[in-house]
C-alpha positions as CSV (number, residue, x, y, z in Angstrom):
1,X,142.8,37.5,101.1
2,X,142.3,39.5,104.2
3,X,144.6,37.8,107.0
4,X,144.8,38.3,110.7
5,X,148.0,37.1,112.2
6,X,148.3,36.6,116.2
7,X,152.0,37.0,117.6
8,X,152.7,39.0,114.2
9,X,155.8,40.2,115.8
10,X,157.2,37.2,117.0
11,X,159.7,35.2,114.7
12,X,157.3,33.1,113.1
13,X,154.5,35.7,112.5
14,X,156.6,38.3,111.6
15,X,157.9,36.1,108.6
16,X,154.5,35.1,107.7
17,X,153.4,38.8,107.7
18,X,156.2,39.4,105.4
19,X,155.1,36.4,103.1
20,X,151.3,37.4,102.9
21,X,152.3,40.9,101.9
22,X,154.5,39.7,99.2
23,X,151.7,38.2,97.8
24,X,149.5,41.0,98.0
25,X,147.4,39.9,101.0
26,X,145.8,42.4,103.5
27,X,147.4,41.6,106.8
28,X,146.2,42.7,110.5
29,X,148.6,42.1,113.1
30,X,147.2,41.3,116.4
31,X,149.9,42.4,119.2
32,X,149.9,44.0,122.7
33,X,150.5,47.7,122.9
34,X,153.8,46.9,124.7
35,X,154.9,44.6,121.9
36,X,158.2,45.3,120.3
37,X,157.5,45.9,116.6
38,X,161.1,46.0,115.0
39,X,160.5,43.0,113.3
40,X,157.3,44.5,111.3
41,X,159.6,47.8,110.3
42,X,158.6,49.1,107.1
43,X,155.8,46.4,106.7
44,X,152.6,48.2,105.6
45,X,150.0,46.4,107.7
46,X,147.0,47.2,110.1
47,X,147.6,46.6,113.8
48,X,144.9,45.4,116.2
49,X,146.1,45.4,119.8
50,X,145.2,43.6,123.0
51,X,146.3,40.5,125.1
52,X,145.8,37.3,123.4
53,X,143.3,36.1,126.0
54,X,141.0,39.2,125.4
55,X,138.2,37.5,123.5
56,X,136.5,40.9,122.9
57,X,139.7,42.5,121.1
58,X,140.3,39.2,119.4
59,X,136.5,39.2,118.0
60,X,136.8,42.7,116.8
61,X,140.2,42.3,114.8
62,X,138.6,39.1,113.5
63,X,135.5,41.0,111.7
64,X,135.4,40.5,108.0
65,X,138.8,38.3,107.7
66,X,139.2,35.3,105.8
67,X,141.7,33.5,107.7
68,X,143.3,33.7,110.9
69,X,147.1,32.3,111.4
70,X,147.2,31.7,115.3
71,X,151.1,31.8,115.9
72,X,151.2,33.8,119.2
73,X,153.0,31.6,122.0
74,X,155.2,31.6,124.9
75,X,158.2,29.3,123.6
76,X,161.1,28.4,126.0
77,X,162.9,25.7,127.8
78,X,164.5,25.6,131.2
79,X,163.6,27.9,133.9
80,X,160.1,29.4,132.7
81,X,157.2,30.9,134.3
82,X,154.7,27.6,133.9
83,X,151.8,29.4,134.7
84,X,152.2,32.4,132.3
85,X,153.0,30.0,129.7
86,X,150.0,28.2,130.3
87,X,147.8,31.5,130.2
88,X,149.4,32.3,126.8
89,X,149.5,29.2,125.2
90,X,146.4,27.2,126.4
91,X,144.1,30.1,127.4
92,X,145.1,32.1,124.8
93,X,144.2,29.3,122.2
94,X,141.3,29.2,124.0
95,X,140.4,32.7,123.7
96,X,141.1,32.5,119.7
97,X,138.8,29.7,119.2
98,X,136.1,31.4,121.2
99,X,136.4,34.5,119.3
100,X,136.6,32.7,116.1
101,X,133.3,30.8,117.0
102,X,131.7,34.2,117.8
103,X,132.5,35.9,114.3
104,X,131.9,32.8,112.3
105,X,135.5,32.6,111.0
106,X,136.1,31.0,107.5
107,X,139.4,29.3,108.4
108,X,142.0,29.2,111.2
109,X,145.6,27.9,110.5
110,X,146.9,27.0,114.1
111,X,150.8,26.9,114.6
112,X,151.2,23.8,116.7
113,X,154.5,22.0,117.3
114,X,155.7,18.3,116.8
115,X,156.0,18.4,120.5
116,X,153.0,17.7,120.9
117,X,153.6,13.8,119.9
118,X,155.9,13.5,122.9
119,X,159.2,11.6,123.1
120,X,159.2,9.0,119.9
121,X,162.4,7.3,121.3
122,X,164.1,8.0,117.7
123,X,161.1,6.4,115.9
124,X,160.3,8.4,112.7
125,X,156.5,9.2,113.1
126,X,153.8,10.7,110.7
127,X,150.6,12.7,111.6
128,X,148.7,9.3,112.5
129,X,151.0,8.6,115.5
130,X,149.2,8.3,118.9
131,X,151.4,9.9,122.0
132,X,152.7,7.2,124.0
133,X,154.6,9.3,126.6
134,X,152.5,9.6,129.7
135,X,154.1,12.7,131.5
136,X,155.7,15.8,129.8
137,X,159.2,16.8,129.3
138,X,158.6,20.6,129.7
139,X,156.1,23.1,130.8
140,X,156.1,23.9,126.9
141,X,155.2,20.5,125.8
142,X,152.4,20.4,128.2
143,X,150.8,23.6,127.2
144,X,151.2,23.0,123.5
145,X,149.7,19.5,123.7
146,X,146.7,20.8,125.9
147,X,146.1,23.9,123.3
148,X,146.2,21.3,120.6
149,X,143.3,19.2,122.3
150,X,141.3,22.5,122.4
151,X,141.8,22.7,118.8
152,X,140.9,19.3,118.1
153,X,137.9,19.5,120.1
154,X,136.5,22.4,118.0
155,X,134.2,21.2,115.5
156,X,132.5,24.1,114.8
157,X,135.3,25.6,112.6
158,X,137.5,24.9,109.8
159,X,141.0,24.6,111.3
160,X,144.2,23.4,109.9
161,X,147.0,22.6,112.3
162,X,150.8,22.8,111.1
163,X,153.2,21.3,113.1
164,X,156.7,22.6,112.6
165,X,159.9,21.0,113.8
166,X,163.0,23.4,114.5
167,X,162.5,26.5,113.0
168,X,165.7,28.4,111.8
169,X,166.1,31.8,110.4
170,X,168.5,34.5,110.3
171,X,166.7,36.4,113.1
172,X,165.9,32.9,115.0
173,X,166.3,33.9,118.8
174,X,167.3,30.6,120.1
175,X,169.9,28.8,117.8
176,X,171.0,32.0,116.2
177,X,173.0,33.3,118.9
178,X,174.7,29.8,119.4
179,X,175.9,30.3,115.7
180,X,177.1,33.7,116.3
181,X,179.1,32.6,119.0
182,X,180.7,30.0,116.8
183,X,181.2,32.4,114.0
184,X,182.9,34.7,116.5
185,X,185.4,31.8,117.7
186,X,183.9,31.7,121.1
187,X,182.1,28.3,121.0
188,X,184.7,25.8,121.8
189,X,182.5,23.3,123.5
190,X,178.8,21.8,122.9
191,X,176.7,19.4,124.6
192,X,174.8,16.4,122.8
193,X,176.5,16.2,119.5
194,X,174.3,13.1,118.7
195,X,171.0,14.9,119.4
196,X,168.6,14.7,116.6
197,X,166.9,17.9,115.5
198,X,164.2,18.5,112.5
199,X,165.0,21.6,110.8
200,X,162.9,23.9,108.7
201,X,163.6,27.5,107.4
202,X,160.9,30.0,108.8
203,X,160.3,31.2,105.2
204,X,159.5,27.6,104.4
205,X,157.1,27.4,107.4
206,X,155.5,30.5,106.3
207,X,154.9,29.2,102.9
208,X,153.3,25.9,104.6
209,X,150.8,28.0,106.6
210,X,149.6,30.0,103.3
211,X,149.6,26.8,101.3
212,X,147.2,25.2,104.2
213,X,144.8,28.0,103.6
214,X,143.4,26.6,100.3
215,X,145.0,23.0,100.5
216,X,144.9,21.9,104.0
217,X,141.8,19.7,105.0
218,X,139.9,20.7,107.8
219,X,140.9,18.9,111.2
220,X,144.0,17.4,109.7
221,X,147.7,17.9,111.0
222,X,150.5,18.8,108.8
223,X,154.4,18.1,110.1
224,X,156.3,20.9,108.7
225,X,160.0,19.5,108.7
226,X,162.5,19.4,105.7
227,X,164.3,16.6,107.3
228,X,166.7,16.2,110.5
229,X,170.6,16.3,111.3
230,X,172.0,15.6,114.7
231,X,173.8,18.6,116.1
232,X,177.3,17.2,115.3
233,X,176.2,17.1,111.5
234,X,175.1,20.9,111.9
235,X,178.4,22.1,113.4
236,X,180.1,20.1,110.4
237,X,178.0,22.0,107.7
238,X,178.9,25.1,109.7
239,X,182.7,24.3,109.6
240,X,182.7,23.3,106.0
241,X,181.4,26.6,105.2
242,X,183.6,29.0,107.6
243,X,186.8,26.5,108.2
244,X,186.2,27.0,111.7
245,X,186.7,23.7,113.8
246,X,183.5,21.9,114.9
247,X,183.4,22.6,118.9
248,X,184.7,19.7,121.0
249,X,182.0,17.3,122.6
250,X,181.7,18.0,126.5
251,X,181.6,14.9,128.4
252,X,178.0,14.1,129.3
253,X,178.7,13.3,133.0
254,X,179.8,16.6,133.4
255,X,177.2,18.3,131.6
256,X,174.6,16.4,133.7
257,X,176.8,17.5,136.9
258,X,177.1,21.1,136.0
259,X,172.9,21.0,135.2
260,X,172.1,19.8,138.4
261,X,174.0,22.6,140.2
262,X,172.8,25.2,138.1
263,X,169.3,24.2,137.9
264,X,168.4,25.0,141.6
265,X,170.1,28.0,141.6
266,X,168.3,29.3,138.3
267,X,165.1,28.5,140.0
268,X,165.6,30.4,143.3
269,X,167.2,33.6,141.6
270,X,164.7,33.5,138.9
271,X,167.8,33.4,136.3
272,X,168.0,31.3,133.2
273,X,171.7,29.4,133.2
274,X,173.2,28.2,130.2
275,X,172.3,24.6,131.1
276,X,169.7,23.1,133.5
277,X,168.0,20.1,133.8
278,X,165.3,20.3,131.2
279,X,167.7,21.2,128.5
280,X,169.6,17.9,129.5
281,X,166.6,16.2,129.2
282,X,166.0,17.3,125.5
283,X,169.9,16.8,124.4
284,X,170.3,13.5,125.7
285,X,167.0,11.7,126.7
286,X,164.4,13.0,124.5
287,X,164.2,12.0,120.8
288,X,161.3,13.2,118.5
289,X,161.7,12.2,114.5
290,X,158.9,13.0,112.0
291,X,158.2,12.5,108.6
292,X,157.2,15.7,106.7
293,X,156.2,14.0,103.3
294,X,152.4,14.5,103.7
295,X,152.7,18.1,103.8
296,X,154.9,17.8,100.6
297,X,152.2,15.5,98.9
298,X,148.8,17.4,99.9
299,X,149.8,20.9,100.2
300,X,152.4,21.1,97.3
301,X,155.0,22.1,99.9
302,X,158.3,22.3,98.5
303,X,161.1,23.2,101.2
304,X,164.7,24.1,100.9
305,X,166.8,21.3,102.5
306,X,168.2,21.2,106.1
307,X,171.8,21.8,104.7
308,X,170.7,24.8,102.3
309,X,168.6,26.0,105.5
310,X,172.0,25.9,107.8
311,X,174.3,27.4,104.8
312,X,172.1,30.4,104.5
313,X,172.4,30.9,108.5
314,X,176.0,31.5,107.8
315,X,175.7,33.8,105.1
316,X,172.8,36.0,106.7
């Protein structure tokens, strides 16, 4: 199989590239010329260069490929460049779809997110759930929803959407720095121990995307989550593995107060504070819970458990 991976140098994209190469597939990585390619060090792949909104570069890169995995995205909460996020996540997806139509692409696997469902208020939902939240919790939430709408409206292509929950791995740019602080004894206090997080190992996500090529039904969604845990349960697993005490729970009132002070400072100074109003909303007010059994049933996906995923991070 000859595959093109957008965002090949990213966290998810790089693990997908390695999984494809391990299978013996031929891989083209679509990246910017300015991209940091350290995650792909030692990978024998071909590179195609261009911005994710460059339709001509995308069309050229898609020539004679069997499948495109669209993983490129601007992923961040808090103080973000919302216009740039929309350019990458929405207009980038639009460009990928138009380029794919231009070359009559056989198959497209789109890496979406469970965030498109919005706040489920703790209700466990599957792929049939219709979003009830009227507004959006973040620019990321909004732009990924808009991108998914573009995908769903594209009838001319065979497209499968995979919707991962929280993605974890040894080089995870979001949670691994927090875990490293815990392992080094620097994380004494944490906020929102009751927050529920869906968990999937990045390599299991890569496997699901590859399975979706042959087994996924065009136009379908597949939630990719091995299960969920609260933040408190996650740190209890880390504590059991290391003997390091679980961080103390920060008082919610204090966390909200600190966030309300730091948020406007961060926006004026273009600085990402350790806590802000948007992250507080995700920690205390928003709860998305999902059922990933469809991927197991229809794709034959068999991920490691959330507990096994977290234990592997301690050993990494």
